[in-house]
C-alpha positions in Angstrom: 234.1 117.4 67.5 232.7 115.4 64.3 229.0 114.3 64.5 228.1 111.4 62.4 224.3 111.8 60.9 223.0 108.2 60.2 219.8 107.9 57.9 218.3 104.5 56.9 216.4 104.9 53.6 213.8 103.0 51.7 211.8 103.9 49.0 212.0 107.5 50.0 213.8 109.2 46.8 210.8 111.9 46.9 211.5 113.0 50.4 214.9 112.4 51.7 216.5 115.3 49.5 214.5 117.8 51.8 216.2 115.8 55.1 219.8 116.1 53.3 219.2 119.7 52.7 218.2 120.5 56.6 221.4 119.1 57.1 223.3 121.1 54.3 221.8 124.3 56.3 223.3 123.5 59.4 225.4 126.3 61.0 227.7 123.6 62.3 229.8 122.3 59.5 231.8 119.3 61.3 229.5 116.5 60.6 229.7 113.4 58.5 226.4 111.8 56.7 226.0 108.3 56.2 223.0 107.3 54.3 222.2 103.3 54.2 219.9 102.1 51.6 217.6 99.0 52.8 217.0 98.0 49.1 215.1 100.2 47.4 213.8 100.2 44.2 212.9 103.5 43.3 215.4 106.2 42.3 217.4 106.8 45.2 220.6 105.8 43.2 220.1 108.6 41.0 219.4 111.2 43.9 222.3 110.1 46.4 224.6 110.3 43.4 223.7 114.1 43.0 224.2 114.7 46.8 227.4 112.8 47.2 228.9 114.9 44.0 227.4 117.9 45.5 228.9 117.8 49.2 232.0 115.1 49.8 230.6 114.9 53.7 227.5 113.0 52.5 228.0 109.2 51.4 226.0 106.5 50.2 226.1 102.8 51.4 224.2 99.8 50.8 222.9 97.5 53.6 225.6 94.5 53.5 223.5 91.3 52.0 224.1 88.8 54.9 222.5 91.4 57.3 218.7 91.4 58.2 216.4 93.7 55.8 215.1 96.7 58.2 216.1 100.3 59.3 217.8 98.9 62.5 220.3 97.0 60.5 221.1 100.3 58.6 221.6 101.8 61.2 223.9 99.3 63.0 225.9 99.5 59.9 225.8 102.9 59.7 227.3 103.1 63.0 230.1 100.6 62.4 231.4 102.7 60.0 230.7 105.9 61.2 233.7 108.1 63.1 231.6 110.5 64.6 231.7 111.3 68.4 228.3 112.5 68.7 225.1 110.8 66.5 222.6 112.1 65.1 219.9 109.5 64.0 217.2 110.7 61.2 215.0 109.0 59.6 214.7 110.1 55.7 211.6 112.1 55.7 212.4 114.1 59.0 213.8 118.0 59.1 216.3 119.7 61.5 216.0 123.5 62.2 219.7 125.1 61.0 220.9 125.4 64.7 220.0 121.7 65.9 223.7 120.4 65.8 225.6 123.5 66.8 223.0 124.4 69.7 223.1 121.0 71.3 226.7 120.2 70.9 227.5 123.8 72.6 225.5 122.6 75.5 227.3 119.1 75.8 230.8 120.6 75.1 231.6 120.8 78.9 229.9 117.5 80.0 230.5 114.0 80.3 230.2 111.4 77.5 227.1 110.0 79.8 225.0 113.3 79.0 222.4 113.7 76.1 220.9 116.5 74.5 217.2 117.2 73.8 215.1 119.8 71.8 211.4 120.3 70.9 209.8 118.7 67.8 207.2 118.8 65.8 205.3 117.7 62.3 204.9 118.7 58.9 202.2 117.8 56.5 202.7 116.5 53.1 200.2 119.2 51.5 201.1 122.5 52.9 204.4 121.7 54.7 203.9 124.0 57.6 206.3 123.3 60.2 204.0 122.7 63.6 206.0 122.5 66.9 204.4 120.4 69.7 204.2 123.1 72.8 203.7 122.3 76.4 205.6 119.4 76.6 206.6 118.5 80.2 209.7 117.0 78.9 211.0 120.0 77.6 213.4 120.4 80.3 216.8 119.2 81.9 217.0 116.1 83.8 219.7 114.9 86.4 219.4 111.2 84.9 218.2 109.5 82.1 215.7 107.6 84.1 214.0 110.9 85.4 213.5 111.7 81.4 211.3 108.2 81.6 209.7 108.8 84.6 208.3 112.3 83.0 207.4 110.3 80.0 205.2 107.7 82.2 203.5 110.5 84.0 202.3 112.7 81.4 202.3 110.1 78.6 204.7 111.9 76.6 207.7 110.4 74.2 210.4 111.8 72.1 210.9 111.2 68.4 214.7 109.3 67.5 216.0 112.8 65.9 215.6 115.0 69.0 218.5 113.7 70.9 222.1 114.3 70.2 223.9 111.2 71.6 227.6 110.6 72.5 228.9 107.6 70.9 230.2 105.9 73.8 226.8 105.5 74.9 225.9 103.5 71.8 228.7 101.5 72.2 227.6 100.5 76.0 224.1 99.4 74.9 225.0 97.5 71.9 223.3 99.3 68.9 219.5 98.8 67.5 217.3 95.6 68.1 217.5 94.3 64.3 214.8 91.4 65.1 212.3 94.3 66.7 209.7 95.5 64.1 207.6 98.2 66.0 208.6 100.6 68.6 212.3 100.2 67.7 213.4 103.6 68.7 211.3 103.3 72.3 213.4 99.9 72.9 216.7 101.6 71.8 216.3 105.1 74.1 215.5 103.2 76.8 218.5 101.4 77.3 220.4 104.6 76.1 218.6 106.6 78.9 219.0 104.1 81.4 223.2 104.9 81.0 222.4 108.7 80.8 223.5 110.8 83.7 222.4 113.9 82.6 219.9 115.3 80.1 220.5 119.1 78.5 217.3 120.4 76.8 218.1 123.3 74.3 215.7 125.4 72.3 215.7 124.3 69.1 213.5 121.9 66.9 213.1 118.7 64.6 210.2 117.7 62.5 208.7 114.6 61.4 206.5 114.4 58.3 203.2 113.2 58.5 200.9 111.8 55.9 198.5 108.9 54.6 201.2 106.6 55.9 200.4 107.7 59.5 196.7 106.6 59.3 198.0 103.0 59.3 197.7 102.0 62.6 200.6 99.9 64.7 197.6 98.0 65.8 195.6 97.0 62.7 196.5 93.7 62.9 196.7 90.8 65.5 200.4 90.1 64.7 201.3 94.1 65.0 199.5 94.4 68.4 201.6 91.1 69.6 204.7 92.9 68.3 204.0 96.3 70.2 203.2 94.2 73.5 206.7 92.5 72.5 208.5 95.6 72.5 207.3 96.8 75.9 208.1 93.7 77.5 211.9 94.1 76.2 211.5 98.1 77.5 210.5 96.5 80.8 213.4 94.1 80.9 215.8 97.1 80.1 214.7 99.5 82.6 214.4 96.7 85.5 212.3 98.5 88.0 209.1 97.3 89.2 206.1 99.0 88.7 208.3 101.8 86.7 205.8 104.7 85.9 206.9 104.7 82.5 206.0 101.0 81.8 202.6 101.0 83.7 201.6 104.1 81.9 202.3 102.1 78.5 200.7 99.0 79.7 197.2 101.1 80.6 197.4 102.4 77.1 197.8 99.1 75.7 194.8 98.0 77.0 192.9 100.8 75.9 193.9 100.0 72.6 193.7 96.5 72.8 190.7 95.6 74.5 187.9 96.1 71.7 189.6 94.8 68.9 191.9 92.1 70.3 190.8 91.0 73.3 192.7 87.6 72.9 196.1 89.7 72.9 195.1 90.8 76.3 194.6 87.3 77.3 197.7 85.8 75.9 200.1 88.4 77.6 197.7 89.2 81.0 200.4 88.5 83.2 202.9 91.4 81.3 199.5 93.5 81.2 197.6 93.1 84.3 199.2 96.1 86.0 197.3 98.5 83.4 194.3 96.7 83.5 191.4 98.1 86.0 190.6 95.9 88.7 186.9 94.6 87.8 188.3 93.9 84.2 191.6 92.3 85.8 189.7 90.0 87.9 187.2 88.8 84.9 190.4 88.4 82.4 191.8 86.4 85.3 189.0 84.4 85.3 188.7 83.8 81.8 192.5 83.4 81.6 
């Protein structure tokens, strides 16, 4: 089974080499890698020339000029030209353990095209690069349906980053790709659509890691514009799930209220009808009066 590994990149020549090395070290060999550049101005061309010459399974493309700028457009273009039966999404500074793809494919071998695989995840820092696995995560388990995983996310206020999943091509085709107009929480919106179509989730004992550094100190709540876009993303997710009072959405609304109430109360007032399920009763009555 061919696995398509799709990686958008923008000015990450100093990081993506580690990502590609972790792919080259995979114990499973039947893969293709599609790196799509989003208009970088660094040395990505020279670096990718090295990697495409090193291994013919690695391919480098540029986002078409008629496509909207952004990682989602790059992902959609990469998927469009990919050929794999399974899709591995990666960001350009992620790292996979050597057995990640092999272990998940083995778990999916006799399963239907509506089954998805997950694994453990963690992080590493720019300086020491020690890999830290996030332990004691309640969602490290199998689920009968993708919606059950979303319920678990809501109950325990957890999440999965995009590179945890190995996704059948069928599911990506069914949900229609990534939302290119969405600027924040793109993976949350995309995988909410995917998981609502999933009939089985299989958890395997492997790991993936994302990089944390200075950029991680920049909050998605550091401006009114970003705060509104986060709310917009959750409005879309609620539509995708289409279940009244779903715990995943209710928990998100509680978190949004906590993060917005001091700095951006105007965002709460403007989105009161959407957020009210996550607002404590006394504050809800006051806000409704002010609103």
